[in-house]
N, C-alpha and C positions, 0 to 999 in steps of 0.2 A: 458618650455617642461623638465620632468623628465624624467630621465635614466633610464630604464627599470631596473638596476640596481645597488648597489651601487661605490661608485667612488674609483679603487684601488691609494693609494699613494707610495710615499717613493720605498724601492726596488721593491714592488712587482711589480708596476707602470710601474719600467722600464725592469722588468724579460718578461712582456706582449709584451713591445714593442721591446724585443728581441725575442721572440720564437714567437710572434705572438696569442697567447692564454692564457688564465688564468689558473695560475698551478696549482698545487696542494701544500693544505697548513694544516702543519700539526697544526696550532695554533687550542687551544680547542674550540676555542670561538669564533660567531662572533653573528654580528646583523641580524634583520629577515632583511633589507635593504641591505647587502651583495650581490655581485656581484655569489657568489657559491649557492643562493636565486633565484630561477625562483619565477616569479608571477603574478598570471593571476586575472583580475578581479579591479575594481575600489576600491584603496588606500588615503589613507592618510601618505604618508611616512615623519616622523618629521627628525629635524637635526640629533638627534642622531641618526638615523636608524630605531627608531622604528616605524612597520608599523598598521595602525590604519583602521578599515574595520569597514561595516554595511552589506553592501547588502550582498546576501546569493552568492553562490558559487565560493566568494575569498579564491583562491588556492595560494598555494606553496608549492612547489616541491625542492626537494635536493637531493643526492648523499652524502654516506659517505662510511670510513671504522672503524670499530671498533664495539663493545661492549652493548655499551650504548649512548642512545641518550637522550636530554631532550631540554624545551624550556621555558624560564619564558613566564607568558600570562599574560594580564591584561584583564577584563570585566567589565564593569558599572554596570553587576546586575549577578543574579542570572539562568537565561532563556538562556542563548548564548549558543550553541552545536557546538561542531567540528566534522567531521571525520577525522582521524588518519588513512594515509594507508602504511604500511610497508612491502615493498616490495606482494604487491600484497594484504595483508591482512586487511581487514579493522575493525574496530573498534569505536565507539561511544563517545567521551567526555564532559561530563558538567564542564564548568566551573563556578569556583567559585567567588563572588564579588569579586574586587580585584584582585592584581598581588600574582602569585601563580609560581610555577614548575609544570611543566604536563611533569613525565616519558612518553616516546615515545614507549625506546625502552630497555634491560635491561638484561644484562647476556644472550644475542645475540653471535650467533655462530662469532667468528670473520672472517672477509671478507667484502662485500662490501655490501651495503646498498640501496635502495632507498625508499625514505619518501613523501609520498602527506600530507596535512593537507587541507581542504574544510570545508569553512565555512556555516554549515546549515540552519545558522540561519536568521529572518529578522532583519530589523535595529529595527523596535520599540519592539523587542524582551532585543535589550541592544546593546549597541556596545563592540568590546571587540580589543585586541590586540598585537600583536607576539612582544616579546624585543630582547630577545638572546636566539640563539641555544648552547647547549654544550654536546661534546661528547669525550669520553675518546681516540680517535682514529683523522681520519685529515678527510677534507673536499674534497671532488671530485668535479671536474666544475660539475657545473650545469647543469638538463639537457633542452635540445633543445626545446621551444613550435612551435608547429604545425604555418606552415608561414599564413594562412588561420584565416581569423577573423569577427566571429558571433555577434553581440548584441545584446540582447534581451530585447525588452522593455514589461512590462504586470503590472501584479498585482499577486492574491494569487498564482492561476496555477501554474501561470511563475515562482513564487517562488519557489515552491513541498511545497505547505500546505498540510497537513493531508495525504503525501504518505506513511508516517509508523504510519496510526493509528492502533487501539487496540480495537478491535469487544467490545462492549459493554462498554468500558473506554472510564472517562472522558477527554477531550481532552486534551493536555499540549505541549507544545514548543517542547517535543521529538521527536512529529510526525512531523514536517517541517525535510524537504529531498531536498535539494537543487543536490545534484552530484546523484539524481534519477527522478529532474527533465525533462518534455520534450527538453527544450534549453542543457542540459548537455547533454543527451543523443543525441541531434541532432550533438552537435558540435564534438563526440567521431566518431557517422556514418562519420561525414565528413572530419575528421581530421581535426578540426579546434581548434584556443582557442575559447572561448565567456566569455562576461560579462551580465551578468541576473541582471537588472536597474528594480529593480520591489518592487512594495510593494502591501503588504494585504489591501484591500477597499478601494483602491483609484481607479479612472478612466481617462478620459479622459477631462471631467467638474467638476466632482462630485465622494462625495464618495457615500460608500454601503447605505448609510443614509442620503444623499442628501445634504449632505456640498460643499458647492462651497469655502470654505477660508480656509481647509486644504489643503497640498500641494499633487498635481495632477499632472499626468507624463507630461506636460511639463514642471511643475517646478521641481522635481525631478531627470528628466533627465540633467539636470545642475549640480548634486550633487553629488562628490565625496560619502559622507556619509552623507543622504538624515535624518539627527537627527534635530528636529523640534529645539530645546536649542540650538544645535552647529552646524549646517550645515557646511557643507563643501567641497566647488565648484571644479569643476571637469574640466580641461582643456581637449579639445574636441581632440586636438593636437597629447594628450597622447595615443591616441589608435584609429586607421586607420580599421572600422572596410569594410568590403568585401558587407556585408548584414547585412542590419538591418530589425529585423521583429517585428511587431508593433501591439502584442494581447490585447487590453484594451476593455474597453463595458460592462464586467459583472455588475461594480458597477455601472456604468453609468445609466445602463439599470433596476435594479433592484429596484429604486419607481418609475419606468414607462419610459414610451419613451420618451428621451427627445425629445424639440425642434429641429426643423430637420434641420432652418437655424442655430437655435447658434451652434449645433453640428459641422455640417459638419464645416463650416465657421471657427471651432476653431482646427478642425481636421486637414483643409487647410493649416491653419498660422504653424501648428507644422510642420508637412510634409515638408513644404518648409525650416525651419529652417533647419530640419536634412539632406534637397540636400544642405542648403549653409553649412553646419558645417563639413557635409561629401559628398563632392562632386564624389570620388571615389566611394559610398557604392551605392549598390541597395536596394532601399527600398519598403521593401513587409509589405502590410496589411491582418490582418484577424480576425476574429470575436474571443473571450474570451475564450471558449472551454466549456462554459456551460446553452448558455441558450437555449428556445427550442420557438416555435410558432411562434403569431406576433412579437416578440420581436427581435429576430434573424434575422426575416426577414426586418425589419427595421431597422438592424445595418448593413446589408450584403447590402444593396440600401442607408444608408451613406455611407459606405466602399466607395464601385462604383462611388459615386456623388462626391466624395473627389480625387479618382484620374481621376476623369474627368476635376473637375476643375482646380486642379494641372496640368493635361498637360505637364509631362514630362514622355520620355521615360522609364525613372529608379523608377517610381514610379509601384506599382504594386500591385492587391488583388487577395490572391488566398483562397480558402474556408478551414473552418473548421471542422470534425464536431461534437455534442452535446455531451459533458458527464458526465453526473450531478451527478458522485459520487453514495451512496449509504446508506444503513439504520443509519450508522453510521455515516456517513457526505459527506454535498454536493460538497465536491471540488472531484477529479477525484480519484480513487483508482491509486494504484499500475500499474495496469493492460491498465489501464482508462490512465493513461498519456505514456504509452508503443505507443498505438494508436492515440493517438494524435500528439505524433516523427512520428510515418508510415503513419499516414496522411501529415503531412505538408513535410516530406524529399522529396519525388519525386518531389513535385511542390518547393521547393528551388532548388533541383537541377538542374533540368530542365531553372530556372533563368539562374541560376548562370554558368551553363554548367562545374558542379560539378561530 
C-alpha cells in the first residue's frame, strides 16, 4: 500500500517522533510526493518523488510562506490543462510537451499562501506529472483533507467535458473542467474527498461507436492511469471510499439499446467486484445524465434488475434527470451540471446519512 505522503528520514523523522507532527521546513525545494503536499485522486508515485497522473480531478494542495512558488512539470503532449488556485483565485494553465517550469506565484505579498492544483483534462488528452516545487520561503504543513471519501465512476459527463464551452467556437481540450464537474461539486457540498475514475466515449460494455475491444469501465476501474500504451495498475487498498457512484450507460446506448442479459450480467459482475474490493462502501447506480425516451427507460430497467440480482443492502439505484446540453455541445452545460449535482445530492445524503 502506497503512503499518502512522502517518507521523512534523518533529522526530520526524529523531530516528527519528538513533536508528534510534521515540522516547518525551511528548505526551498521539495518533490511532489513530499509530506508537505496533500494529494487527492489516482496517481502513480515514482521512487524519486515524481507524481504522474491522467484522470481529471487529480489535485495537489500545499501551504507555504514566501513571495514566489514554481513547480517543475511534465506533459506527454500539448493538450493537458491544470487549474491553479492561489489564495482562492483560480487561473487555467496549459502545459507544454515535455519538461517545464510553471510559475504559480511571483512577487506576492510576503506571508502565508494556500495553493491548489487540479488536473482539468482526461487521460486521452495526455498524461502529466509534477516533479518538484520551489519557493523563496518555507513550507508549512499540508492541509488536512476531508475524512469522507467518494468514488465517481463514469464517462465524459463525469469527467466534466465541455463545461467551459465557447458559443460558436470549435471544441478544444480547454473546454474540459473537472473542478466544475458534478462529482467535484457534490464532494465540496458533502465535505468529502473524491476520485473521478472516468473516460470519455466509454461505457460498461462498449464505446460510443460500438467497440468492445477498448478499455471500458470494468477495465479502467482497475487502473491508476488508463493509458492504453502504458497502463498503470491501481491498488484499491490505497483509497477506501465511503460511497461509490456509478453513472455509466450513455455510450453503451448510443449505437442502440444493448442486449439486456449481456448488459445486466456484466453490471452484476462489476458491482460484485466493487462489493469485494470495498466492503466499507455503499454502491449507488444511476443513469448517465444524457439519454431520453426508450433508451433511458431501458437503462433504468437494467439498473433496477442489476440491483435486484446482486441482492445486497449496500447496493442502491437512484434517479438522475437527462440534461442533453445545448446547440454548441451535447454534453451538459455548466448550469445543467450544477442541476445534476443538486439532483443527486439529496439521494446520496439519504443513503449515507450525511
